[in-house]
N, C-alpha and C positions, 0 to 999 in steps of 0.2 A: 455515699453509694457503697454497697458491699462489694468487695473484690470477689473474683471467681477463681477457683482452682484450675490450673492448666492441666488438661488431660491429653493434649496432643500438640506437637510442635513441629513436625517435619512437613515441609511443603515443597512442591514443585511449583507449577502454575496454580495449583489449588492445594489445600491442606490434605495431607494423608493422615488419617487418624492413627494414633498410637495408643499406648495405655500407660497409666500410672499404676504401679503395683507395689505392694510391700515387698521388700527384699527378703531373701532367706534369713533365718535368725542368727546365723553364725557371725562372730565378731568381725568388724571391718567392712561389712557390706553397707551400702548407702541405705538410708531410710526410705527413699523413694527412687524409682527409676522411670525413665521414659524410653520407649522403643524408638531408636533412631532409624533402624531398618532391620526387620527379621526376614525379609525377602519372601514372605508368604502371601503378600497381597498382589503379586504380579501374575497375570494370566499366562504369560509365556515369555520366551527369550526376547521377543520384540518389545514387550512391555518394559522389561528391566533395562534393555538397551536404550529405550527412549528416555527412561528416567535418569540414567547415568550417561551423560554426554561425553564423547571422546574429545580430548584435546587434540585438535587436528594438526598442531605443530609438532606433536610427538609421534611416537611410533604407532603402527597399526595395532589394534587390539579388539577383542570382542568379549562380551559378557554373556553368560548363559545360566539358566537355573539348573541346579543339580540337587539331588537328594542330600540333605545335610549329613556330612560325615561326623558330626559332633554329638549326635544323639538321635535315637529313633523317633522322638516326639517333637523334633525341631523343624520338621517340614522341609522347606527349600533353603538352599544357600546359593550364593552367587560365585561363579567361577570366572576369573579374569584370565584370559589368555593373551599374552602381549609379546610384541617385538619392539625394537628401539629405532628411533629417528631423533637426531639432535640430542642423543644421550638420555632420553627418557620416554616414558609411555604412561598414560593415565586417563582416568575418567572422573567426572565430578557431577554432583547433583545439587540443584538449588534447594535451599531450605529456608524456612522462616524461623530462625532460632532466637526466641526470647528465653534464655536459659540463665537467669541470674543465679549466682552461687553454684554454678556447675562444678562438681568436685572431680569427676572422673569419667572416662570412656572405657567401657568393657566390650570385648568382642572375642569371637573364636576365629582362628586362622589356621590354614594348612598351607605350608610353603613347600616348594619343590626342591629347596636347598641348593638352588643354582648360584647362590652367593651374590645376588643382586640387592640393591638398597631399596627396601620397601618402606613407604612412608604413608601416613595418614595426614590429611590437611583440613583445617578449619579456617574459614575466611570471614573476617568482619569488615572487609574492604581491603585489608592487608592479609597476607597469607601466613598462617602459623602451622608449623609442621612438627610431626612426631616421627622420628626414624626408629624403626623397630630394632635395628642392629645396635642402637645406643641404649637399649632398655635391658636391664639385668635379667628380667623375667623371660626374655625371648631367646630361643635356641635356634640360630640361623642354620645349623647343620641338621636339624630334625625335619623329617617329612611327615611327622604325626600331628594330630590335632593339638593346638595350644590355645589356652584361654589367658587373655591378658587383661589386667585392670590398670589403666594408665591414668595417673593424676593429670588434671588439666594443666598444671604447671609445666608438664613435660612438652606441651605444644609451644614451640619457640618461633619467634618472628623469622621468616625466611630471609628478609632483607632488613638490616638495621635492628633496632631494639624496640621494645614495647610490650604491652600486656594485652592478651586477647580479651576483647570485650564480649563476654558470653551473652549479653543481652541483644547483640546485633549480628548473630551468625547468619551469613547469607549462602554459604555453600559448604558441602562436605565432599572430600575427594580422596581417592586412593591413587598413588603414583608409584612407579618403580624407576629408579635411576640406574643407568648402566654402569656396571663395574667390570673391569678387566675384559673389555670387548665382548661382554655377554651377548648372546643372540636373542634371548627372550625366555619365557617360561610361563608358569601358571600359578595362580593363587586362588584359594577358596576362602570366602569370608562369610560370616554369619553372626546373627544375634548381636548387632551393634546396639548398645544400650548406654544411656546417659544416667549418671548417678548423682543424687542430691541428698543433702541433710533433711530438707523439707521440700514439699511440692511448691514450685513457682506459682505465682498468682497472676491472674489477668484482670484488667479493668472490665467492668460489666457494660453491656450494651443491651437495651431493651426497646421495644416498640409498643408504647402503651395504648396507642389508638388502633382500633380495629378497622376503621374506614376513614380514608382521607381523599380530598380533592387534590389533583395534581397542580391546579392553579397554573402559574406561568412556567412551571418546570417542564422541560421537554425530555428529561431522562430520569430513570428510577433512582440512581445514586443521589441526585439532587433532592428528590422527594425524601429519601432516607435521612439525609442531613437536615431536612426541615422537621421531621417528625420523631426521629429516634432520640432516646435519652442516652447521652454519652457523658463521660467525665468532662468537666469544664475545660474548654480549650481543645477538646478532641474533635476529630473529623473522620468520617467514613470515606475511605479512598477507593475501596473496591467491595464488591458483594457477590455472593453466589446465591441463587434463588431459583424457584420454579414458578412460572406464570401459568395460571389456569386458562388464559386467553392469549395465545401467542399472536393473534391478529392485532392486539393492542400493544403487548410487550413480549417480544420474542424471548425464547430461552437460549441459554448458552451453556457450554460444558465446563466453563471455568469461572473463576472470579473475574468480574468485569468492572471496568472503571466508570461506566456510563449507563448503558442499558437504555437506548433510545426508545421512546414510545413512537409507534408508527401509525396510529389511528386513534380516533376518539372511541371511547367505550370504557368498560370496567373490566378489571381483572383482579383475581385474588392471588396475591404473591406470598409464597412461603419462603422466608429468608432463612437460609441455612447458616452462612458464615459471613463475616465482614472483616476487612482489614481496617483497623482503627489506627489513625495517626494521633498519638497522644504522648505528651512529655518528651517530645523530640525523638520518638521511636515508633515503630509499627508493631501492632499486636494482631494476631489472627484469632478472632473471637467467635465462638459458636453463639448463635442467636436463637434459632428455632422458634420463629415467631411468624404470624400470619397477618397480613394487612390487605384490605381491599382498596384498590386505587381506581378512582374515576378520572378519566381524561376527557376534557371537553375543550373545544376551540383550540385544538393543537396548532401551534404556529406552523406555517408551511416550511417545507425543506428549503435550504439555502444553497446557492451555488458556491463552490469553494472560493473561486476568484472574487465573487461579489462579497463574500464574508471578509476576506483579507482586505479588500478595499474599505470595508465598513470599519475595520479596527485600525486602519492606517492613522498614525498619530496618537492613538489612545490605548493600544494594547499589543502584547506580543505572546505568541503561542508557545507553550513549553514543548520541546522536541527532544528526540534522541535518535541517533543512527545506530542500527544494529550491525556492528562490524564483527560479530562472532559467527560461529558455525551455524548452519541450518540443518546439520545432520540430525539433531534431536528436535522434532516438532514441538515438544513440550517446553523447550528452552528458547524459542525464537523471539521471545520478548523479555529475555533475562535482564537486559539493561534497563528496560522500562520498569520492570519489577524492582530493580535495584534503586532507581530514582524514587519510586513510590515508597519503598521501605525506608530509605534514608532521609527523604525530604518531604514525604507526605503529599506528593503530587504525581499522578500518573500522566506522563506526557501525552498531549493531544495530537502529536504529529509523529508518525512512524516512518523512519528512513530505512530503505532496503536497497539491495544491490543485485544486479543480474549475475554477478559472480563469474569467476574464471578459474581455469586450472582444475585442481582436485575438488573444488567446491561446486563445479558445474552439475554433478548428479543431484544436488540438493535444490536446484532451481524450483522444482515443484513444491517443495516444503516452503520455500520463500513465498511463492505465489499464494499458497494456502494461508500463510500467516498474514499477508497483505489483505486478503479477503476477510480474514477473521478480524483484523484491526478495523477495517472499514465497517463491517457489520456491527462492531462494538461502538461505532460512532466517531472514530478518529480520522484525521486526514492522513493520507498515505502517499509516499513517494518512492519511486524506483530510479536508481541511477545505473550507469554502465561502466564497469571495468571489464572490458572484453578484449579478445585477441585481435591482432591486426587483420585487415580484410582478406589477405591472401590465404588464410587458414580456414579449413572447412568446419562445419558444425562438429563433426567427430573430433577434429584436432583441438578444439577449444579445451578439452579436458587435459591436454598436455601443456597448456599455457601457464604463465605465472606473471607476477609483477615485474620481476627483474630489477636491475639497477639502472641509474640514469647516467652512467659514464659512457663515453663515446664507444668503447669496445663492446659495450652491452646493448647499445641502441642502433648503431649504424648498420649492422648486418641485417636489420629487419627481422629479428628473431620473434618467436611466438611469445611475446611479452607485452604487457601494457606499456612499459617504458620501451619504445622502439621507434624506428624511423621508416617512413614510407617515402621512397625516392620520388622525384618529380615525374618521371615517366610512369611509375606505378600509380601515382596520384591521378594523372591524366587518364590512365586506363580505368581506374576506379570510378571516375566521374563521367565516363563515356558509356552510354547505353549499348548493350550488346557485346561488350568485350568480355574476355574470360574472367578478369578480376571483378568487373561490375556484376557479372552473372553470379559469381561465387558469393559476393557480398549480398546480393538479393536473396540467395538461399539462407544466408545467415539472418537477414532481416525477417525472412519467413519464419525462422525458428523463434525469434523474439515475438513476432506478431502472434504466433500460436499461443504463447503464454499470456500476452496482453488481451487476446480474445477471450480467454477464460475470465479475465477481470470484467470485460464488458458484459459477458453473459451473466456475471454475478451482480451486475449493477454498480460496479465500483468506479468511482471517478479517481483516476490515478494521476498524480503529478509525476511527469516523466522528465528526467534530467539527463539526456544523452550528451556525450562529448563535453563533459564538464571541464571547467578551467580551460576554456578554449584557447587562450593565448599561451598555454604551457607548451613549449616546443618539445619537451621530453616525452609527452604523450604522443602516440602515433597519429592521433587525429588533430593535434594542436599546432599552433604557431604559424598558420597560413592565413593571412588577412584577406578579406574580400570574398565576394560571392563565387569565385572560382576556387576558393580555399576552404577553410574550416566551416565557414558559414554556409557555403554551398553544400558541403556534406550534410550539415544539419537540415537544409531545405530538402535534400534528396530523401533523407530518412523521414522527415515530417510528411512529405507528399506520398511516399510509399506506404506509410502506415495509414494515412487517412484516405487517400484516393484509391491506391491499389488494393489495400486490405480492408478499407471501409470502417476503420476504427473511429469511433466518434466520442469516446469517453476520456480523452487525454487532455490534461492541463499541461501545456508545454512550458518547461522551466529552463530558460537560457541562463548559463552560468559563466562567470569570469572570476579571476582571482586577483587579489591585491599584490601583484608582482612588483619587484623593485623597478625603478625607472630605467635601469640599464639592461633589463632582462633580455630584450630582443636585439641586442647590439653586440658586435664583436669589436675588437680593438683593445687597447690597454685599459680603457675605462669601462668596458662592456662586461657582459655576463661571461664568466670563464667557460661555462658549458656551451655557450653559443659559438665559441671559436671553432668547434668541429665542423661547422657548415661553411666557413669562409674558404672560398676557392674550391669547394667540393662540388664536383659535377652532380647535379641533381639535389643540391643542398637548398637551404632556406635563405631567402633574402632577409635583410634587416627589417625590423618593424618596431613600432612603438607599442609595447605590451600594455601600457596604461592608457592608450586610446581605445577604449572598449568598443567604440562604434565600428572600428575596423573589422570586428568579429560579429557584428550584429546581423542576425539572419533576416531581420525585417519585422516591422510591427505586426504583420499578419501571420508571422510564423512563431510567435511566442506569446505567452500569457502572463508570465511572472519573470522578473529579473532577479537573479540571485548572485551574491558576491561571496566568495570564500575568503576568510581572513586568517592568514598564517604568517604574514610578513612581520618583521620586527617593528615596523611603524605602527602596527596595531590598528585600532578603529579610528583612523584619521578622518577629520571632517571633510577633507578634499575628496576622499573616495565616496563617502556618503553623498556629498553634493553631486558628484558625477552620476551616481546611481539614480538619484532623484531626478536629475535633469534628463537623463535618457528615458526613464520610465514615463515622465510627463510628456516628453516629445513624442513618444510612441503610443500616446493615447491614454495615459493614466494607468500604467501597470503597477501592481503592488510590488514591493521589493522585500527580499528576505535575505538573511545571512545563511548562505547555503551550507557551509562547513566552517567549523572552528574547533580549536582545542580549548580556547579561553573565552569564557562568557563576558559579554559587555557589562560594564558596571552600571548601576542606576544612574550615575552622572552621565555616562555615555548615552544611554537610552533617552535621558531627558534632553540631551543636545541633539540626538539623532532619532526623533520619535517615529519616523516612517517605517522603520524595520518592523515586520509583522511576524517573523519566525526567526529563531536562532536554532540551528541544528548542530549540536556538538557531535564530534566525530568519535563516538563509541567509547571504548574502554579507556582510551588515553585521556578522556575528560577528567578522570580521577587522579591523574598524575599531579603530585604536589607542585611541580614546576608550571603547571597550567592553571590550576584552580585550587583554592583552599576549600575545605568543607563548608566554612562559613560563607564564602562567596557563592558556592553552588546553592546553598540553602537560601540565600538572599535572592538569587536569580529565580529559582523555581517558585518561591513563595510569592513573587511579584508577577508571575506569568500565568497564562491561561492553561489550565489542565484539561483533561478529556471531559470532565463533567461540566466544564464551563463553556463548551462548544455547543453551537446549535445543531439541529438535525440537518444533514447535508443531502442535497439532491444529486441524482445521477446526471452527469453532463451529457449533452448531445450537441457536438460541435457543428453538425450539419444544419441544425435548425429545421423546424418542420411546422406546417400548419395546414389544416384542411381547407380546401376551397369547395364549399357546398354549392352545387348547381341545382336550382329549382326550375322545373319546367312548368310554364303556365300555358295551357293548351286552350285556345278559344273554341267555342261551339260554333257550328255552321248550320245555317238553315238549309232545307232542301235535302237532296239526296247525296250531298257530299259531306261526309262527317270525319272527324278526327278523334281517335282514342289513344290511350297511352297505358303502358304497363306500370309506370310509377311517375309520381309528380315531383320526385326529388332524387338526387344522386349526390355522392360525395367523391371528390378526387383527393385521396389522402396518401398515395404512395410517393411522397416527396423524396427526391434525391438531389444531390448537388452535382452540377455539371462538372466535367473534367477541368475546366478553367476556373471553376468556383465563381463564375459570374452570374449563374442562373440557378434557380430552383426549378426542376422539371418533373413532370409526372404525366399520367394518362389515366383513362378510365373508359369503360364501355357505356355508351349512351343507352338509356332505357328505350325499349321498342316503342315506336309511334305507328299506329295503324291508321291508314287512310282508306275509307270505305266509300266507293262510288256506286250508289244505287239509283242514280238519276234516270228517270224514264226517258225513252226516246233514244236517239242515236248517241253512242258514246262520244263525248266531245273532248275527253282528255283532261289532265290537271297538272299543275305545277305546285310543288311545296318548297318554301324557303324557310331558313332557320337563321336567327340573328342572336347575337350575344350582347348583353348589356354589361355595364361595369359591375365590379364586385366590391362589397362594402363590409367592413368590420369596425363598427363604431365610427370614429372619424377617419380611420384608415381606408384607403381605396386602392384597388388593383384595376388597371385599364382592361376593358373587355377584350381588347385585341390580344391579351395574354392567351386566349383560347384559340386552338386550331381544331379542325374537324376533318375526318376522312369518312364521308357518308358511305353507307352500304345498304343493299337491299337484303332484308332478312328472309322474306318469303313473299310469294305472289299467289293470286288465285289462278285457277286453270284458264288459259287463254289470255291472261293479263300480261302486259309488257310494262316493266318499270325499269328506269335507268337512274342510278345514283348520281348525285352531283359531284363536281370535281373537288378534290381535297384542297383544303386551305391550311397553310402552315400557321403555327402560333406566332404571335407578335407581328402579324400583318393586319391590314385594315379590312380584309375581305369578309371577315366573320361578323364584324360589327354592323349595326343598322345601316342600310336596309337589309343586310344579311347576304347569305349565299344560297345557291340552290341545294336543297336537301335531296330532292328526287323528282322525277316527272314520269308521266304516262301519256302516250300519244292518243289522239282521237282514234276510235275504233278498237282500242285494246286497253281501255282504262277501267272497265267495269269489274267490280269485285273488291276484295279486301287485300291490300298490300301492307306489308310491315317494313318500315324503314328503321335503320339504326346506324351503327358505326362506332368510331372511336374518337374520343376527345383527348386532345393533348394540351398541356399548358406549359408555359415558360414564363417564369416570374423573376424579376431581378432579385439577386441574392440578398440585397440589403432591405428587402421589404420586411415590415414588422410581422413576426409570426402571429397567427390567429386563425379564427374560423371566419371565412369570408363567404358571403351569400350574394348571388346574382341571379339573373333570369335569362333563360333561353326562350325566345318566342318563335313558335312554329305557326306558319300561315300557309293554308292550302287554297288555291284558287283554280 
């Protein structure tokens, strides 16, 4: 297969085209260059700010587009205005850098001569830095334009030793380190260019077929891997494309790892680019091909929990938690992209967080990314690191993690690591108190974001109050339904009953804590000593008796266990998880958080785990995992393209009860007519105690016409309900109740409605109840009867469409 020349290499979530061009003719210039960034492709300041994400642990800074001070023909440049926190400030941009034999980096810079340490950084997983002050060609005292050509060998490993792998560059960054208590400053940067002796080459990808059948594939990336011609051993991990029929295959604004088909039909797909995993690295390759895909007999969408149950014992889903900033929407899946780039698998599970402190303003970005991930076909989860309940919605922005020492937790500060005293806890759990009311306002805040997910059709796995036996969290370490599990139940009921959210998969979470964790004394947990003898403190408990914190089988859908203890993936903890899940009705189990992946041997011994969610950036720490171990795990797990199409969950359950009216004909002058021979009762809702499905509907009008000759003798109408059937399923007819009403009468006619009959009583079943009556002497003419039907069905009835008959008799 002929290789292709690389014409672009910079990428965020999608490739940003650059250009290869011959260098100027004077000696020393590279033969080929690639634009790393000329800053001319951004529409405005917001666009360049979105591309370059601020390191939120460093100082505040901003970027803006300015007219390039380096030449009238150079268009825009980027100005970085910075201040310091923790001794530095900076921004970075995700790139997809396959740059073999990269020789140098060229750029223009204008410095304010404030004496701060300016550096550029390239990362291949480890960070390699070039400090301008150490470069002979840079004048730190100059405020004029400077052009630097920096050999790639000048980028040195930030920590330890090593050589930058220019075939695996994942990010470019600019940082400033604080010198002599500097307050901040400005830098202008432009014309970032990469220099080579010859143009890098890319493997070729083509789609030789013009028309294909999707077959059993439920997503477009799977189809591509079936029909595209790629180098031997290569695999397409992501693709960008345009679909002519979004009703069959929706369009997305970025490279996608899946691309679910959503209906049968045909669509012509123009494939622009793909990310190709080949030779243990990722290439971004232009394709520019068109293929018509026909989808027929598309498999039905699958419930998330049902899917996890179906792979129990046979498979595990690749996952990653995003523990980075949400300030830049374009980088909200940066760790998923890193996994895809380094291991050739885009994780099929996206972990997010409701965020606290300075990250609170980015909650909407987080919600938007969760919706995007779901629309792309991934499973999604949100957990909660939020302020203690006494703080308001506005005060959450002032919160933080804090430390877990006694002086940091016992004052109940605005920190995740903090303590809620027993009297506060009792107030929190008591309806109508000030603390309970404040917490409900906080829950309202969270519910508003979750409602956006329901409106978007997202099934969200929700993991509140995680690691529930952890006494250092404000919500943890209180066994029983008056304690942490009771707080869970309050939250669950508030979201589902008070707020009506029906799209949540509830994930209950515990941690593999040491056996002495909830004990004081010489052999107990040292951090637990703070509660001994403390008024309002915690009683001792067994942190490894997870059922002490179980909210109840009806209150969760998935059991998850976090593994951080030195004991590791011990079989006793797996055994306990399996036993609880089975006792609670057969729940799936997942590894909720970890730094260290389970080995193939561990998963063979413990096959019921269905997801392993690694905790973000620390997954790459050498003390946690080796690159080989990570590659083994991801290559043996289920990526996004291996998942089915997922359905939107409805926890309330619903089903139509169709009511058919059969109206008999009557001889003589007494006749019955009707406005409709059928009706549907479909406004199902769950009763407050969750024991019943309830609903109502308006009965079609029934006309009774009395044209009998002679004296008016009056009439009586009865109505009776039969049982309702849906295949072999049955609902007792007494589920119906009725409140009869007189809709209209003729002039001089007197008609009285029958008495109301409540649902789930015997009165409405055969022989029925009085619908209406008209007395002798005042019955002649046409009267219209109607009313309201109500139903009350046990909540455990099988959903479906049930049909029954109402019989109306007039004598």
